[in-house]
matplotlib code that plots the C-alpha trace (Angstrom):
import matplotlib.pyplot as plt

x = [116.3, 117.6, 119.7, 117.7, 119.8, 121.4, 120.9, 123.3, 124.4, 123.7, 124.8, 124.1, 121.0, 121.7, 119.6, 120.1, 118.7, 118.7, 121.7, 121.3, 123.0, 122.7, 120.7, 118.6, 114.9, 114.0, 111.4, 114.5, 116.7, 116.8, 117.2, 119.6, 118.9, 121.7, 120.9, 121.5, 123.8, 125.7, 125.7, 127.2, 129.9, 130.7, 130.9, 133.0, 135.9, 135.8, 135.1, 136.5, 139.1, 138.7, 140.1, 137.7, 138.2, 137.4, 134.4, 132.8, 133.0, 131.2, 128.4, 128.1, 128.9, 131.8, 134.6, 133.4, 129.7, 131.4, 133.2, 130.5, 128.4, 131.1, 131.7, 127.9, 127.9, 130.8, 129.2, 125.9, 127.9, 130.0, 127.1, 125.3, 128.4, 129.2, 125.8, 124.4, 121.7, 120.3, 121.4, 118.3, 119.4, 116.8, 116.7]
y = [121.9, 120.7, 117.2, 114.4, 113.6, 110.3, 107.3, 107.6, 104.6, 105.1, 102.2, 103.7, 104.7, 106.5, 105.3, 108.9, 111.5, 114.8, 116.7, 119.9, 122.2, 121.1, 123.2, 125.0, 123.8, 122.8, 125.1, 128.0, 126.7, 126.6, 123.5, 122.5, 119.5, 117.1, 114.8, 111.2, 111.3, 114.2, 111.8, 109.1, 111.1, 112.4, 108.8, 107.3, 110.3, 111.0, 107.5, 104.8, 107.3, 106.4, 108.9, 110.6, 108.4, 105.3, 107.5, 108.6, 105.0, 103.4, 106.1, 105.9, 109.3, 111.5, 113.1, 116.3, 115.7, 113.9, 116.7, 119.0, 116.8, 116.8, 120.3, 121.1, 118.9, 120.8, 124.0, 122.9, 121.2, 124.5, 126.7, 124.6, 124.4, 128.2, 129.4, 127.0, 125.3, 122.0, 119.5, 117.0, 114.0, 113.6, 110.1]
z = [83.2, 86.5, 86.3, 88.2, 91.4, 91.5, 93.6, 96.8, 98.9, 102.7, 104.8, 108.1, 110.3, 113.5, 116.4, 117.8, 115.5, 117.6, 119.3, 121.0, 123.7, 127.2, 129.4, 126.7, 126.0, 122.6, 122.2, 122.3, 119.8, 116.4, 114.5, 111.8, 109.4, 108.3, 105.8, 105.6, 102.9, 104.7, 108.0, 105.8, 104.3, 107.6, 108.9, 106.0, 106.1, 109.7, 111.6, 108.8, 107.6, 104.1, 101.3, 99.1, 96.5, 98.2, 100.0, 96.6, 95.2, 98.3, 97.9, 94.4, 93.6, 92.0, 93.8, 93.5, 94.5, 97.8, 98.7, 98.1, 100.3, 102.9, 103.0, 103.5, 106.2, 108.3, 107.5, 109.4, 112.2, 112.4, 112.4, 115.1, 117.5, 116.8, 117.4, 119.8, 117.6, 117.5, 114.9, 113.5, 111.3, 108.8, 107.1]

ax = plt.figure().add_subplot(projection="3d")
ax.plot(x, y, z, "-o")
ax.set_aspect("equal")
plt.show()
């Protein structure tokens, strides 16, 4: 049986939820979905420049879980940039 997912603290609600390559219509693009917790992890680590321990505490998660969330976000963003895909932030 799968362990239930813990409640994460997310203190950021983006106003813009889609990013896409310029000059390519949305109908021709594949969309990669970035979760709210992945967006929050990116914000805390890269914008606020907090270390992993502080970020994990703020998100109410363990350090290893925070690192997995951050790695997932980096992988999705990299795939989108390299392969020309759109990014959708889901709330």
